[in-house]
C-alpha positions in Angstrom: 77.0 133.1 -12.4 75.3 135.1 -14.8 74.8 137.9 -12.6 78.3 137.8 -12.4 78.8 137.2 -15.9 76.7 140.4 -17.5 77.9 142.7 -14.3 73.7 142.9 -13.8 74.7 143.7 -9.8 78.3 144.4 -7.9 79.3 141.5 -7.1 79.8 141.7 -3.2 75.6 142.0 -3.7 75.0 139.5 -5.2 77.5 137.6 -3.4 75.5 138.3 -0.5 72.7 137.2 -2.6 73.9 133.8 -2.3 74.2 133.6 1.3 71.2 134.7 1.9 69.1 132.6 0.0 71.2 129.9 0.7 69.5 130.2 3.7 66.7 130.9 3.7 65.7 127.8 0.8 67.3 125.9 3.7 69.2 124.4 1.0 71.7 123.5 3.3 73.1 124.5 7.1 74.6 128.0 7.4 78.6 126.8 8.0 78.8 125.6 4.7 77.6 129.4 3.2 79.9 130.9 6.2 83.1 129.1 5.9 84.8 131.1 3.4 85.4 133.8 5.8 86.7 132.0 8.3 89.9 130.1 5.3 93.4 131.5 5.6 93.3 133.0 2.2 90.8 135.8 3.5 93.0 136.7 6.2 95.8 136.6 3.7 94.6 138.6 1.7 93.1 140.9 4.7 97.1 141.4 5.6 98.1 141.9 2.4 96.3 144.6 1.5 96.6 146.0 4.8 100.6 145.5 4.9 100.6 146.6 0.7 98.2 149.8 1.7 101.1 151.0 4.5 103.8 150.8 2.0 102.4 152.9 -0.9 101.5 155.8 2.1 104.6 155.4 4.1 106.5 156.2 -0.1 108.4 153.3 0.2 106.7 151.2 -2.8 107.6 155.2 -4.6 111.0 154.3 -4.2 111.5 150.7 -4.7 109.2 151.6 -8.3 112.1 154.4 -8.7 115.2 151.6 -8.2 113.3 149.4 -11.0 112.9 152.1 -13.2 116.9 152.1 -12.9 117.9 148.7 -12.7 115.6 148.5 -16.0 115.1 150.8 -19.1 113.0 153.2 -18.0 110.9 152.7 -20.4 107.4 150.3 -21.7 108.9 147.6 -22.8 111.6 147.8 -20.2 109.6 147.3 -17.6 107.0 144.7 -19.1 110.2 142.9 -19.3 111.3 143.9 -16.4 107.3 142.7 -14.1 107.5 139.3 -16.7 110.8 138.5 -15.1 110.5 139.9 -11.8 107.4 137.9 -11.5 108.7 134.5 -12.5 111.8 135.0 -10.4 109.8 135.8 -7.2 107.0 132.4 -8.5 109.0 129.5 -7.1 110.2 131.3 -3.3 106.3 132.6 -2.7 104.1 129.9 -3.4 101.3 132.1 -2.3 99.5 133.6 -5.7 97.2 135.5 -4.2 99.7 137.3 -1.9 102.2 137.7 -4.9 99.4 139.2 -6.8 98.5 142.1 -4.0 102.1 142.6 -3.7 102.6 143.1 -6.9 99.9 145.1 -8.1 100.6 148.5 -6.0 104.5 148.5 -7.6 103.2 148.2 -11.0 100.5 151.6 -10.4 103.6 153.1 -8.9 105.6 151.8 -12.2 102.7 153.4 -14.5 102.5 156.8 -12.7 106.3 157.6 -12.9 106.3 156.6 -16.2 103.3 158.6 -17.1 100.6 156.5 -18.2 97.0 157.8 -17.4 94.1 155.3 -15.6 93.6 152.9 -17.8 95.8 153.8 -20.9 96.3 151.3 -23.7 100.1 151.5 -21.9 98.5 151.6 -18.2 97.0 148.1 -19.4 100.1 146.8 -20.7 102.3 147.3 -17.5 99.3 145.7 -15.6 99.1 142.8 -17.8 102.8 141.7 -17.6 103.0 142.2 -14.2 99.4 140.0 -13.6 101.1 137.4 -15.8 104.2 137.4 -14.0 103.2 137.0 -10.4 99.9 134.7 -10.9 99.6 133.6 -14.5 103.1 131.7 -14.2 102.6 130.3 -11.4 102.1 126.1 -12.5 105.9 126.1 -14.0 107.6 125.5 -10.8 106.0 122.6 -8.1 106.5 125.8 -5.3 104.6 127.8 -7.9 100.9 127.7 -6.0 99.2 126.2 -3.3 97.2 124.9 -5.6 100.2 122.9 -7.2 101.2 121.0 -4.5 97.3 119.9 -3.5 97.4 118.2 -6.7 101.2 117.3 -5.9 99.6 115.5 -2.9 96.5 113.4 -5.1 99.6 111.7 -7.4 100.6 108.2 -6.0 103.6 108.4 -4.1 105.2 106.5 -6.9 104.3 109.0 -9.5 105.3 112.4 -7.6 108.2 114.7 -9.3 110.6 116.6 -7.8 110.7 120.1 -7.8 113.2 119.8 -11.3 111.3 117.2 -13.1 108.4 119.4 -12.6 110.4 122.5 -13.8 111.6 120.6 -16.9 108.5 119.1 -17.1 106.5 122.7 -17.7 110.0 124.5 -19.7 108.0 124.5 -23.0 104.7 126.1 -21.1 106.9 128.6 -19.2 108.2 129.5 -22.2 104.9 129.7 -24.5 103.4 131.0 -22.1 105.8 134.2 -21.5 107.1 134.2 -25.1 103.4 134.2 -25.8 102.2 137.0 -23.7 105.0 139.5 -23.9 104.4 139.5 -28.0 100.7 140.0 -27.0 101.3 143.1 -24.9 104.3 144.7 -27.5 101.6 144.1 -30.3 98.9 145.8 -28.6 99.8 148.0 -25.7 102.9 149.3 -26.5 102.5 153.3 -26.4 103.4 155.7 -29.6 106.1 157.9 -28.0 108.1 155.0 -25.9 110.6 157.7 -25.1 112.8 156.7 -21.9 112.6 159.0 -18.6 117.0 160.2 -18.1 118.4 158.3 -15.9 119.0 162.3 -13.9 115.3 162.6 -13.7 115.5 159.5 -12.0 118.6 160.2 -9.5 116.6 163.5 -8.6 113.8 162.0 -8.2 115.6 159.6 -5.6 117.5 162.6 -4.2 113.9 164.4 -3.3 112.4 161.9 -1.8 114.8 162.2 1.3 115.7 159.4 3.9 113.5 157.1 4.9 111.0 158.1 7.6 109.7 156.4 10.9 106.6 155.7 9.1 108.9 154.4 6.3 111.1 151.7 8.4 108.3 150.4 10.1 106.7 150.1 6.8 109.8 147.9 5.5 109.9 146.1 8.9 106.4 145.1 8.2 106.7 144.0 4.3 109.7 141.5 5.3 108.4 140.0 8.5 105.7 138.9 6.0 108.0 138.4 2.8 109.6 136.1 5.5 106.7 134.4 6.8 105.3 133.8 3.2 107.9 131.9 2.0 109.5 130.1 5.3 105.5 129.6 6.5 105.7 126.0 4.7 108.3 125.0 6.5 106.9 126.1 9.1 103.5 124.4 9.1 102.1 128.0 9.4 99.8 130.0 7.3 101.2 133.0 5.7 98.0 134.2 6.4 98.6 134.8 10.4 102.0 136.8 9.1 99.7 138.5 7.2 97.6 140.1 9.5 100.9 139.7 11.7 102.3 142.8 9.2 98.9 144.8 9.4 99.0 144.8 13.4 102.6 145.9 13.5 101.3 148.6 11.2 98.3 149.7 13.0 100.0 149.3 16.2 102.9 151.6 14.9 100.3 154.2 13.8 101.0 153.9 10.1 97.8 152.6 9.7 95.1 154.3 11.4 91.6 153.7 11.8 90.4 155.6 9.0 93.5 154.1 6.6 92.4 151.0 7.5 88.8 151.3 6.3 89.6 152.9 3.4 92.7 150.5 2.3 91.0 147.7 1.9 88.8 147.1 -0.5 86.3 145.4 2.3 83.7 144.5 -1.0 86.4 142.3 -2.5 86.4 140.4 0.7 82.9 140.0 1.1 83.2 138.9 -2.7 86.2 136.4 -2.0 84.6 135.2 1.4 81.5 133.8 -0.7 83.5 132.3 -3.4 85.5 130.6 -0.9 82.2 129.6 0.8 81.8 128.0 -2.4 83.5 124.4 -2.0 81.6 123.5 1.3 78.2 124.4 -0.3 78.7 122.9 -3.3 79.9 119.4 -1.6 76.8 119.8 0.7 74.2 119.3 -2.0 76.8 116.5 -4.4 77.6 118.2 -7.2 81.5 117.7 -6.5 79.9 113.4 -6.2 77.4 113.9 -9.9 81.1 115.0 -11.5 83.5 112.5 -10.1 81.1 110.3 -11.8 81.0 111.4 -15.5 83.9 113.2 -16.1 85.9 110.0 -16.2 83.8 108.3 -19.4 84.3 111.7 -21.1 87.8 111.2 -21.1 88.6 107.9 -21.1 86.7 108.7 -24.4 88.9 111.3 -26.1 91.4 108.7 -25.6 93.3 108.5 -29.0 96.5 110.6 -30.5 97.8 112.6 -27.5 97.1 115.6 -28.9 93.4 115.6 -28.7 93.6 113.6 -25.9 95.0 116.0 -24.4 92.8 118.8 -26.2 89.6 117.6 -25.2 91.2 116.9 -21.4 91.6 120.7 -21.3 88.2 121.7 -23.1 86.7 119.9 -19.9 88.3 121.6 -17.6 87.6 124.6 -19.2 83.8 124.3 -18.9 83.8 123.0 -15.4 85.8 125.5 -14.2 82.9 127.8 -15.1 80.6 126.4 -12.4 83.6 125.4 -9.9 86.0 127.7 -8.0 89.5 127.2 -8.7 89.8 125.9 -5.1 86.9 123.4 -5.7 88.0 122.5 -9.2 91.6 121.8 -8.7 91.4 118.8 -6.0 88.0 117.6 -7.3 88.6 117.1 -11.1 92.9 115.8 -10.0 91.4 113.5 -7.9 88.6 112.4 -10.1 90.8 112.3 -13.4 94.2 110.1 -11.8 93.0 107.2 -11.8 92.6 106.9 -15.2 95.8 108.4 -16.6 97.2 105.2 -17.6 94.2 103.8 -19.3 94.8 106.8 -21.8 98.5 107.0 -22.1 98.8 109.5 -19.9 101.2 109.5 -16.6 99.5 110.8 -13.6 101.0 113.9 -13.4 100.2 115.3 -16.5 96.7 115.2 -16.2 97.2 117.2 -12.5 99.4 119.5 -15.1 96.6 119.7 -17.6 94.1 120.3 -14.4 96.2 123.3 -13.2 97.0 124.8 -16.6 93.4 125.4 -17.3 92.1 126.1 -13.7 94.0 129.4 -14.2 91.0 130.7 -16.5 90.2 134.6 -15.3 87.9 135.5 -18.3 85.0 136.5 -15.9 86.4 138.2 -12.9 84.6 135.9 -10.2 86.4 132.8 -11.8 90.4 133.7 -10.0 90.7 135.0 -7.0 94.8 135.9 -7.8 93.1 138.4 -10.9 91.0 139.6 -8.0 93.8 140.8 -5.8 94.9 141.8 -7.8 92.9 144.2 -9.7 91.6 145.6 -6.0 95.1 146.1 -5.0 96.2 148.1 -7.5 92.4 150.4 -7.4 91.4 149.7 -10.6 94.0 152.2 -11.8 95.3 150.1 -15.0 93.1 148.3 -15.8 89.1 147.5 -16.1 87.3 144.1 -16.8 86.7 144.6 -20.3 90.9 146.0 -21.6 91.0 143.3 -20.2 88.9 140.4 -21.6 90.8 139.6 -24.7 93.8 139.1 -22.7 92.5 136.1 -21.4 91.2 134.1 -23.9 94.3 134.8 -25.7 95.9 133.4 -22.3 93.7 129.9 -22.5 94.6 129.4 -26.3 98.6 130.3 -25.5 97.8 127.4 -22.2 96.4 124.7 -24.7 99.3 125.5 -27.1 101.9 125.3 -24.1 100.2 121.3 -23.8 100.3 120.3 -26.5 104.2 121.9 -27.3 105.5 119.8 -24.2 104.5 117.0 -25.7 108.4 115.7 -26.9 109.9 116.9 -23.6 107.3 114.8 -22.3 108.0 111.5 -24.4 111.4 111.8 -23.4 110.2 112.2 -19.9 108.8 108.8 -19.9 105.4 110.7 -19.5 103.3 109.5 -22.1 102.9 106.2 -23.6 
């Protein structure tokens, strides 16, 4: 964690060192340390990165970017609002946060380039943060917004599980605080001094110059549609979205849209190595018993904090935030939800409130290794939109906005009977 935090070595080198040390020191069997590379999430990111690369290479992303510039004002403010609202609309329909981020990032880069923003310039950072917030950071406000939401929901006692609309109503204050807060911060810190719109005539001319879709572009569109339909329908068909993403990648490769060279260059293999180790952490932590020790230590801390809802929610949020520096989101959410939900009545909270606090605090990305969706977004944009150090301040502001969103929700939760 220190090496990842301080950037002592490349993240994938440190990740390989984790596996090597685990096995050489005989801390546990090899299977837990390698389980992440067999995870559907690993193959999901592989497939989505390939499909996103195919869309970019075939020129489809450029056409989508021009359409986005036509629908919303072709200015910094217009496109920031477009990505925030677009991500919010897409969130309940596509419950895979990693996929949303990986698909949105190349489009955000294309828009930034068309608006003439240099790589990692202040305006490019703003476009990137708007796209990342819309596609990744608003995932908690809908039950179907993320796979982890569904996992946390399934861990609640059956009688206390809210429906889709009840979840959306209870999370509405959080959605407003995050959306308005993120928009305000982006406009205050990233808006370019000269935000002149691109003329409609220029956009139309560029669309005409693009010409008709090539056969490769048609294949890329079909593959992307297959992937999107599969990702949305996967939970109902009981088929993991990763396999639809891999099917799309196979289609592009078989049709020649992605050659062997493109497949090697367009996919961030160091990221996939790093992600494989991160996804292995749950099994490794369980193997050495850290999860059991945390499960015993956390309930007394929360019970000690029992008092006003403001105090209880704040302490619970801080506990989960601190735990996230040690645990990946895939460990933290199920572990902390299962551990803390049973004591919810004793501290005057509805079980869903505890689960929602855990989910909200788990969206931590102040250090890149903490949030796989952030890594997917950054990789899919090839680091064009921002560097890690450029968005750390925003990541801290996001944590504060999340806490404010929880506290602002107290009146609504009282009306819904979620607070005693």
